[in-house]
DOSEDREN-379163 format. One record per residue (C-alpha): x, y, z. Coordinates in steps of 0.05 Angstrom, whole numbers, padded with zeros to 5 digits, always signed. Layout:
BEGIN
XYZ ...
//
This chain:
BEGIN
-00124-00396+00312 -00156-00328+00317 -00092-00302+00349 -00051-00326+00290 -00099-00294+00240 -00094-00229+00278 -00019-00232+00279 -00017-00244+00205 -00062-00184+00193 -00018-00139+00235 +00016-00080+00202 +00084-00114+00200 +00055-00179+00173 +00017-00143+00118 +00076-00099+00097 +00124-00158+00092 +00074-00203+00057 +00055-00150+00006 +00126-00126-00008 +00165-00156-00066 +00232-00152-00030 +00220-00149+00046 +00208-00223+00058 +00270-00245+00019 +00312-00190+00053 +00290-00212+00123 +00301-00284+00104 +00371-00270+00078 +00390-00234+00143 +00357-00291+00182 +00401-00342+00145 +00463-00300+00159 +00445-00301+00233 +00434-00376+00229 +00504-00383+00199 +00536-00344+00256 +00495-00383+00308 +00514-00449+00275 +00587-00430+00272 +00588-00409+00345 +00554-00473+00367 +00595-00518+00321 +00662-00491+00345 +00646-00510+00417 +00610-00575+00401 +00666-00600+00357 +00716-00583+00411 +00674-00623+00461 +00678-00681+00412 +00754-00676+00410 +00760-00644+00341 +00767-00573+00319 +00804-00520+00358 +00845-00561+00406 +00891-00504+00427 +00836-00476+00471 +00794-00508+00525 +00719-00514+00516 +00710-00461+00570 +00756-00413+00533 +00717-00425+00469 +00651-00412+00504 +00676-00345+00529 +00701-00327+00459 +00639-00346+00420 +00586-00324+00471 +00580-00252+00444 +00572-00281+00374 +00521-00332+00398 +00480-00280+00435 +00486-00230+00378 +00463-00281+00327 +00404-00300+00371 +00383-00227+00373 +00388-00223+00297 +00348-00287+00290 +00293-00262+00336 +00293-00194+00302 +00283-00226+00234 +00245-00288+00254 +00187-00250+00286 +00172-00208+00224 +00178-00270+00180 +00130-00307+00225 +00081-00248+00225 +00079-00249+00149 +00054-00322+00149 +00028-00337+00218 -00031-00379+00194 +00015-00422+00152 +00060-00431+00213 +00000-00451+00256 -00014-00509+00209 +00059-00527+00198 +00085-00587+00237 +00156-00564+00220 +00143-00497+00253 +00122-00529+00318 +00181-00577+00317 +00228-00518+00305 +00198-00476+00361 +00200-00535+00409 +00271-00553+00391 +00292-00480+00395 +00265-00474+00466 +00300-00538+00485 +00365-00516+00451 +00366-00448+00486 +00352-00479+00554 +00403-00534+00543 +00457-00487+00518 +00451-00434+00572 +00428-00475+00632 +00464-00541+00622 +00519-00541+00570 +00554-00476+00586 +00552-00485+00662 +00578-00557+00656 +00634-00534+00610 +00654-00478+00659 +00659-00529+00715 +00701-00576+00673 +00685-00649+00662 +00716-00712+00634 +00721-00722+00559 +00664-00773+00558 +00615-00724+00589 +00640-00670+00543 +00629-00713+00482 +00558-00730+00505 +00544-00656+00516 +00570-00639+00447 +00530-00694+00413 +00465-00674+00448 +00476-00602+00429 +00489-00619+00356 +00426-00662+00354 +00382-00607+00383 +00409-00551+00340 +00409-00592+00276 +00335-00606+00291 +00322-00532+00297 +00358-00518+00231 +00327-00576+00193 +00256-00562+00217 +00265-00488+00203 +00288-00503+00132 +00230-00550+00123 +00179-00495+00140 +00191-00467+00070 +00170-00533+00039 +00107-00543+00080 
//
């Protein structure tokens, strides 16, 4: 807990917390990053489920959206860390925060170590659908828990 208190009292945490407009500005950019991330993931996951962009293979879609996916993750980290620093103690006590962070770790590992490599190798439609459903479940958990942090 002492670490979280120290993080919240850091220069960045104090400046954002005491500013009238910095927290909402960081949050707005964070939500834009979430939109790009969600769109990138959704395009591939829907294709794996047999809907969406059928003119391209899942592997082609992964190659197309990967720069957007990585870029949005960088934006989310760049805005999420300052947002966290401004209310680290609240996050420490927030069940939703811990669910989000856990699901985020699982989602990143799943996406880059399982989903994308399996898609590149090519699989049957049943396996692809399962991969897409699992991805949607994990990333919707990240988004839902992240949204719920504001209410806790």
